[in-house]
C-alpha positions as CSV (number, residue, x, y, z in Angstrom):
1,M,19.1,3.2,0.7
2,S,15.1,3.5,0.3
3,K,12.6,1.4,2.2
4,K,9.1,0.4,0.9
5,L,6.3,0.8,3.1
6,Y,3.1,-1.0,2.3
7,V,-0.1,1.1,3.5
8,G,-3.5,-0.8,3.8
9,G,-7.1,0.9,5.1
10,L,-6.6,3.8,2.7
11,P,-10.2,5.7,1.9
12,Y,-11.2,4.5,-1.6
13,S,-11.0,8.5,-2.5
14,L,-7.0,9.0,-1.7
15,N,-4.8,8.9,-5.1
16,S,-1.1,8.5,-5.4
17,D,-0.7,12.2,-5.0
18,G,-2.6,12.6,-1.6
19,L,-0.7,9.4,-0.3
20,K,2.5,11.1,-1.2
21,D,1.6,14.3,0.2
22,N,0.5,12.4,3.5
23,F,4.0,10.6,4.0
24,S,6.0,13.7,2.6
25,Q,5.6,14.7,6.5
26,A,7.7,11.8,7.6
27,G,10.2,12.9,5.1
28,T,11.3,12.4,1.7
29,V,8.9,10.4,-0.6
30,E,10.7,8.4,-3.5
31,S,7.3,6.9,-4.8
32,A,3.7,6.4,-3.6
33,T,1.2,4.3,-5.7
34,V,-2.0,3.4,-4.6
35,I,-3.1,0.2,-6.0
36,T,-6.1,0.5,-8.5
37,D,-8.7,-2.3,-9.7
38,K,-7.3,-2.9,-13.6
39,M,-11.0,-2.7,-14.8
40,S,-12.8,-0.2,-13.0
41,G,-9.8,2.1,-12.1
42,R,-11.2,2.3,-8.5
43,S,-8.7,2.4,-5.6
44,K,-7.9,-1.4,-3.6
45,G,-7.6,0.4,-0.2
46,F,-4.2,-0.1,-0.3
47,G,-0.7,1.4,-1.8
48,F,3.1,1.3,-1.3
49,V,5.3,4.2,-0.3
50,E,9.1,4.5,-1.0
51,M,10.8,6.5,1.7
52,S,14.4,7.5,0.8
53,S,15.9,5.9,3.8
54,E,15.5,3.6,6.8
55,E,15.2,6.4,9.3
56,E,12.7,8.1,7.3
57,A,10.6,4.7,6.9
58,Q,10.7,3.9,10.5
59,K,9.1,7.9,11.2
60,A,6.7,7.3,8.8
61,I,5.4,4.2,10.4
62,D,5.5,5.4,13.9
63,M,3.4,8.4,12.5
64,F,1.1,6.8,10.6
65,N,0.6,3.3,11.4
66,G,-2.9,3.0,13.2
67,Q,-3.8,6.5,13.0
68,E,-6.9,8.0,10.7
69,I,-6.5,9.3,6.7
70,G,-9.8,10.6,5.5
71,G,-11.7,8.9,8.2
72,R,-10.1,5.3,7.8
73,R,-7.6,3.7,10.4
74,V,-4.7,2.9,8.2
75,V,-1.8,0.0,8.9
76,V,1.7,1.1,8.1
77,N,4.5,-1.8,8.1
78,E,7.3,-2.5,5.8
79,A,6.4,-3.8,2.5
80,R,7.5,-7.6,2.1
81,P,8.8,-9.1,-1.3
82,L,6.7,-10.9,-3.5
83,A,8.5,-14.4,-2.7
84,D,8.6,-13.6,1.1
85,R,4.5,-13.6,1.2
86,P,2.5,-16.6,2.3
87,A,0.8,-18.6,-1.0
88,R,-2.8,-17.8,-1.9
89,N,-5.1,-20.1,-1.4
90,N,-7.3,-19.9,-4.1
91,S,-10.1,-22.5,-4.7
92,W,-10.6,-21.4,-8.3
93,D,-8.0,-23.4,-10.8
94,H,-7.0,-21.1,-13.5
95,H,-6.7,-24.3,-15.6
96,S,-10.3,-26.1,-15.3
97,T,-12.5,-25.6,-18.4
98,H,-16.0,-24.2,-17.3
99,S,-18.6,-24.4,-20.1
100,F,-20.8,-21.4,-19.9
């Protein structure tokens, strides 16, 4: 069963193919996605890698967590489902009316 990993602290120059190439050192990468800003298309500095097995996912965590990729120290851990994450505390109210 595949396992999804969160990868934070990525260099902004790294794309999804580069992320996949790096993590393929730990095993079979099912998918690799660098998250980008919808407006500018620039990397947000984090992404997700799906490894083909639990063992390969753990190997990737052991290999890359705390290591440097492209001059930046990355954080690698098991991705949590959306429902398991703490709620964001945004002070901006999406439903309020603003006059500009």
